[in-house]
C-alpha positions in Angstrom: -11.4 -4.0 24.7 -14.5 -2.1 23.9 -15.0 1.2 25.6 -18.2 1.7 27.6 -19.2 4.7 25.5 -18.8 2.7 22.2 -20.8 -0.1 23.6 -23.6 2.2 24.7 -23.7 4.0 21.3 -23.7 0.7 19.4 -26.5 -0.7 21.6 -28.6 2.5 21.0 -28.1 2.3 17.3 -29.0 -1.3 17.2 -32.2 -0.6 19.2 -33.1 2.2 16.9 -32.8 0.0 13.8 -29.8 1.7 12.4 -27.1 -0.6 11.1 -23.4 0.1 11.1 -21.7 -0.9 7.9 -18.3 -2.4 8.1 -15.5 -0.5 6.4 -14.5 -1.8 3.0 -11.0 -3.3 3.2 -8.6 -2.2 0.5 -5.1 -3.8 0.1 -2.5 -1.3 -1.1 0.9 -2.3 -2.6 3.5 0.6 -2.5 7.1 1.4 -2.3 8.4 1.7 1.3 9.8 5.2 0.7 6.9 6.8 -1.2 5.3 9.7 0.6 2.4 10.3 -1.8 1.4 6.6 -1.4 1.1 7.1 2.3 -0.9 10.3 1.8 -3.3 8.4 -0.5 -3.7 5.8 2.2 -4.6 8.5 4.6 -7.2 9.9 2.1 -8.8 6.4 2.0 -8.9 6.1 5.8 -10.5 9.5 6.1 -13.2 8.3 3.7 -14.1 5.2 5.6 -11.9 2.5 4.1 -9.9 0.0 6.2 -6.4 -0.2 4.6 -3.9 -3.0 4.7 -0.6 -1.7 3.2 2.2 -3.9 1.9 5.6 -2.3 1.2 7.4 -3.9 -1.8 10.4 -3.0 -3.9 9.1 -4.8 -7.0 6.0 -2.8 -8.0 6.3 -3.8 -11.6 5.8 -7.4 -10.7 2.7 -6.5 -8.7 1.2 -4.4 -11.5 1.9 -7.2 -14.1 0.3 -9.8 -11.9 -2.8 -7.7 -11.4 -3.1 -6.8 -15.1 -2.2 -3.1 -14.9 -0.8 -2.0 -18.3 2.2 0.3 -18.4 0.1 3.2 -19.9 -2.1 3.1 -16.8 0.7 2.8 -14.2 1.2 5.1 -11.2 3.2 4.6 -8.0 0.9 2.4 -6.0 -1.6 -0.4 -6.8 -4.5 -1.6 -4.7 -7.2 -4.4 -4.7 -10.7 -4.2 -3.3 -13.7 -6.5 -3.8 -12.1 -8.1 -6.9 -11.2 -4.7 -8.5 -7.7 -3.2 -9.1 -7.2 0.4 -8.2 -4.1 2.0 -9.8 -2.8 5.3 -8.7 -4.3 8.3 -7.1 -8.0 7.4 -7.6 -10.3 9.5 -5.4 -12.2 7.6 -2.7 -15.5 8.8 -4.1 -14.8 7.0 -7.4 -13.9 3.8 -5.6 -17.1 3.9 -3.6 -19.0 4.6 -6.8 -17.3 1.5 -8.4 -18.2 -0.7 -5.5 -21.8 0.6 -5.6 -22.3 0.1 -9.4 -20.3 -3.1 -9.6 -19.5 -2.9 -13.4 -17.9 -5.8 -15.2 -14.4 -4.5 -15.5 -10.9 -4.9 -14.0 -10.7 -1.6 -12.2 -9.9 2.1 -12.1 -6.7 4.0 -12.9 -5.3 7.5 -12.6 -2.2 7.2 -14.7 0.9 9.0 -13.6 0.9 11.2 -10.6 -1.2 14.3 -11.3 -0.8 17.2 -9.0 -4.0 17.9 -7.0 -5.2 14.3 -7.0 -5.6 12.6 -3.5 -2.1 12.1 -2.1 -0.6 14.6 -4.5 -2.0 17.8 -3.0 0.2 20.8 -3.3 0.6 24.2 -4.9 -1.4 23.5 -8.0 -4.2 21.3 -9.2 -3.8 19.7 -12.7 -6.8 18.3 -14.5 -6.8 14.5 -14.7 -9.1 11.6 -15.6 -10.1 8.4 -13.7 -10.2 5.6 -16.3 -11.8 2.2 -16.3 -9.9 -0.7 -17.7 -10.8 -4.3 -18.5 -9.0 -7.6 -19.2 -9.1 -6.9 -23.0 -7.3 -3.6 -22.6 -10.3 -1.4 -23.2 -10.5 1.9 -21.3 -13.1 4.5 -20.8 -13.2 7.8 -18.9 -15.1 7.2 -15.6 -14.6 10.7 -14.1 -12.9 14.0 -15.0 -11.2 16.1 -12.3 
């Protein structure tokens, strides 16, 4: 049920010509016991994504079916708008990907670098966000 306040705000925005964009839906596959995966999901939600999470004990099968090579692997894998997102990719880079719409398979942050979204802690290690395609080509998309 819609609250009266939400209805009033929505009506005022519509009358002013402002549109409300729907949140992008990202589907995340993760281990049921992984804390950093849950923290990455929270990072996505805080950045406007709608998240559908699926717990699975066979992440290798998920990665293989979505074309994630072992050298790009991390602990969780996601899909959004036809792209694969592997590992602790910052929400800003996912938004950039969705805005630019390049012809590639997706983005990856291999491993689990400290300081990446979901891996916050006592230190921040440098890491790269990589693009990858169906032919196995990679390029650096962003440096952190």
